[in-house]
C-alpha positions as CSV (number, residue, x, y, z in Angstrom):
1,M,-5.7,10.3,-2.9
2,K,-2.8,7.9,-2.6
3,L,-2.8,4.7,-4.6
4,F,-0.4,1.8,-5.2
5,I,-0.4,0.5,-8.8
6,T,0.4,-3.2,-9.0
7,G,-0.3,-5.8,-11.7
8,I,-1.0,-9.5,-12.3
9,G,2.4,-9.9,-13.9
10,T,5.1,-8.1,-15.9
11,E,4.8,-6.2,-19.2
12,I,1.0,-5.6,-18.8
13,G,1.1,-1.9,-19.0
14,K,1.5,-0.7,-15.4
15,T,3.5,2.3,-16.3
16,I,1.1,3.3,-19.1
17,C,-1.8,2.9,-16.7
18,S,0.1,4.9,-14.1
19,A,0.7,7.7,-16.6
20,I,-3.0,7.8,-17.5
21,L,-4.0,8.0,-13.8
22,V,-1.4,10.6,-13.1
23,Q,-2.8,12.7,-15.9
24,Y,-6.4,12.0,-14.9
25,F,-6.0,12.7,-11.1
26,K,-3.3,15.4,-11.6
27,A,-1.2,13.4,-9.3
28,D,2.5,13.2,-8.3
29,Y,4.4,9.9,-9.1
30,W,6.8,7.7,-7.2
31,K,8.5,4.5,-8.2
32,P,10.1,3.0,-5.0
33,V,12.3,0.5,-6.8
34,Q,13.7,0.9,-10.3
35,S,15.5,-2.3,-11.5
36,G,17.4,-1.7,-14.7
37,D,16.8,0.8,-17.5
38,L,18.3,3.6,-15.5
39,H,19.0,5.5,-18.7
40,Y,15.2,5.8,-19.3
41,T,13.3,4.9,-16.1
42,D,9.6,4.7,-15.5
43,S,9.9,8.1,-13.8
44,H,11.4,9.5,-17.1
45,K,8.5,8.0,-19.0
46,I,5.9,9.6,-16.7
47,E,7.6,13.0,-17.1
48,D,7.6,12.6,-20.9
49,W,4.0,11.4,-21.1
50,T,2.2,13.7,-18.7
51,D,1.8,17.4,-18.0
52,H,4.0,19.0,-15.3
53,T,4.2,16.0,-13.1
54,T,6.4,15.9,-9.9
55,C,8.2,12.6,-9.9
56,Y,9.9,11.7,-6.6
57,P,13.3,10.0,-6.6
58,E,13.4,6.2,-6.4
59,T,14.5,4.7,-3.0
60,H,16.5,2.1,-4.8
61,R,18.0,2.5,-8.3
62,L,19.4,-0.9,-9.3
63,Q,21.6,-1.5,-12.4
64,L,20.5,-5.0,-13.4
65,A,17.2,-5.5,-15.3
66,A,16.0,-8.4,-13.2
67,S,14.0,-9.1,-10.1
68,P,14.8,-6.5,-7.4
69,H,16.2,-9.1,-5.0
70,Q,18.6,-10.3,-7.7
71,S,19.6,-6.8,-8.8
72,A,20.2,-5.7,-5.2
73,R,22.3,-8.8,-4.5
74,E,24.5,-8.0,-7.5
75,E,25.3,-4.6,-5.8
76,N,25.6,-6.0,-2.3
77,I,22.4,-4.2,-1.2
78,Q,20.0,-5.6,1.3
79,I,16.5,-4.0,0.7
80,Q,14.6,-3.5,3.9
81,L,11.0,-2.3,4.4
82,D,12.1,0.6,6.6
83,D,14.1,2.0,3.6
84,F,10.9,3.3,2.2
85,Q,9.1,6.5,3.2
86,L,6.1,7.9,1.3
87,P,6.9,11.3,-0.3
88,E,5.2,14.2,1.5
89,T,2.9,16.0,-0.9
90,E,-0.4,17.8,-0.8
91,N,-1.3,16.4,-4.2
92,S,-2.6,13.0,-5.0
93,L,0.1,10.4,-5.4
94,I,0.5,7.4,-7.7
95,V,3.0,4.8,-6.4
96,E,4.0,2.2,-9.0
97,G,5.4,-1.2,-7.9
98,A,7.7,-3.4,-9.8
99,G,6.0,-6.4,-11.4
100,G,3.3,-8.2,-9.5
101,L,2.5,-8.7,-5.8
102,M,4.9,-11.5,-5.1
103,V,8.0,-9.9,-6.8
104,P,10.8,-10.3,-4.2
105,L,12.6,-7.3,-2.9
106,S,14.8,-9.7,-0.9
107,D,14.6,-13.4,0.0
108,H,12.0,-12.6,2.6
109,I,10.3,-9.3,1.5
110,F,7.8,-9.1,-1.4
111,M,6.1,-6.2,-3.2
112,I,2.9,-7.0,-1.3
113,D,4.7,-6.4,2.0
114,L,5.7,-2.9,0.7
115,I,2.0,-2.1,-0.1
116,E,1.1,-3.2,3.4
117,I,3.8,-1.2,5.2
118,L,3.0,1.9,3.2
119,D,-0.7,1.4,4.2
120,L,-2.0,2.2,0.7
121,P,-5.0,1.0,-1.2
122,A,-4.2,-0.9,-4.4
123,A,-5.1,-0.7,-8.0
124,L,-4.6,-4.0,-9.9
125,V,-3.8,-3.8,-13.6
126,V,-5.1,-6.6,-15.6
127,R,-4.4,-7.3,-19.3
128,N,-6.0,-10.0,-21.4
129,Y,-3.8,-13.0,-22.3
130,L,-4.0,-16.8,-21.9
131,G,-3.7,-17.3,-18.1
132,C,-4.8,-13.8,-17.0
133,I,-7.8,-15.2,-15.2
134,N,-5.6,-17.4,-13.0
135,H,-3.2,-14.6,-12.3
136,S,-5.9,-12.1,-11.7
137,L,-7.8,-14.2,-9.2
138,L,-4.7,-15.2,-7.3
139,S,-3.7,-11.5,-7.1
140,I,-7.2,-10.5,-5.8
141,M,-7.1,-13.3,-3.3
142,A,-3.6,-12.3,-2.1
143,L,-4.8,-8.7,-1.5
144,Q,-7.9,-10.0,0.4
145,Q,-5.8,-12.2,2.6
146,R,-3.7,-9.2,3.6
147,N,-6.7,-7.0,4.1
148,I,-5.3,-4.6,1.5
149,K,-8.2,-2.6,0.0
150,L,-8.5,-3.1,-3.8
151,E,-9.6,0.4,-4.7
152,Y,-9.6,-0.1,-8.5
153,L,-9.5,-3.0,-10.9
154,I,-7.9,-1.6,-14.1
155,L,-8.9,-3.4,-17.2
156,N,-6.1,-2.5,-19.7
157,G,-7.2,-3.0,-23.2
158,V,-9.9,-5.2,-24.8
159,F,-11.3,-8.3,-23.0
160,P,-13.5,-11.1,-24.0
161,Q,-16.8,-10.7,-22.2
162,D,-16.5,-14.1,-20.4
163,T,-13.0,-13.2,-19.1
164,E,-14.0,-9.8,-17.8
165,R,-17.2,-11.1,-16.2
166,L,-15.4,-13.9,-14.3
167,I,-12.6,-11.6,-13.1
168,C,-15.0,-8.9,-12.0
169,S,-17.1,-11.5,-10.1
170,F,-14.2,-11.9,-7.6
171,I,-13.9,-8.3,-6.6
172,E,-15.7,-6.6,-3.7
173,S,-18.8,-4.5,-4.4
174,D,-17.0,-1.3,-3.4
175,T,-14.0,-1.9,-5.8
176,K,-14.3,0.5,-8.7
177,I,-13.5,-0.6,-12.3
178,I,-11.4,1.5,-14.6
179,R,-11.4,0.6,-18.3
180,I,-8.5,1.9,-20.3
181,P,-8.7,1.8,-24.1
182,E,-6.0,0.1,-26.1
183,I,-3.0,2.4,-26.4
184,T,-1.5,2.3,-29.9
185,H,1.3,4.8,-29.2
186,T,3.0,5.7,-25.9
187,D,3.4,9.5,-26.1
188,K,1.9,12.5,-24.3
189,E,-0.9,13.0,-26.9
190,H,-2.2,9.4,-26.6
191,I,-1.9,9.3,-22.8
192,K,-3.9,12.6,-22.5
193,M,-6.5,11.2,-24.9
194,A,-6.8,8.0,-22.9
195,A,-7.1,10.0,-19.7
196,K,-10.0,11.9,-21.2
197,Q,-11.7,8.7,-22.3
198,L,-11.1,6.9,-19.0
199,T,-14.3,5.6,-17.3
200,I,-14.7,4.6,-13.7
201,T,-17.7,2.3,-12.8
202,K,-18.8,-0.1,-10.2
203,L,-20.3,-3.6,-10.5
């Protein structure tokens, strides 16, 4: 099982959800682009929060904590799609993107292009906030337009019933829904507990 974790925006818990899925599926982990926070990257977090996980090196490690296209330009780097090669592993693999689907890797390449070129199904992380319905439906539509399979819709945290119902009404019948409880502390104990409580359902 190989899966690309994306989200409807930034700071919605993609890395926490990735850690829970890594733990649940006993998967390896790969973050293709790390933009900023090189002293404690998302790969470092996954290593700290999960059991004995293999984390593959990032293809691009960029100093500036900004959009990858801006960070790359600061270092005179031109990110190309053929820079990226899926790690070879016999295990399941969780690939975590940066931000949402239309985060630019360059002026002409976006995160959704990377998902497409890697030929991976997607898991879309959704968190409840004012505007999340709009961002969720736009993200679902973008994946559908590219014929990228939405394998999982990940509902991260607690949702109003009306919000959850409307978002779920836009996914295909074969898309599975993962509900992840609210995480109060990000450490190995709580990630493992959340992995044990994780539920996967269909519409």
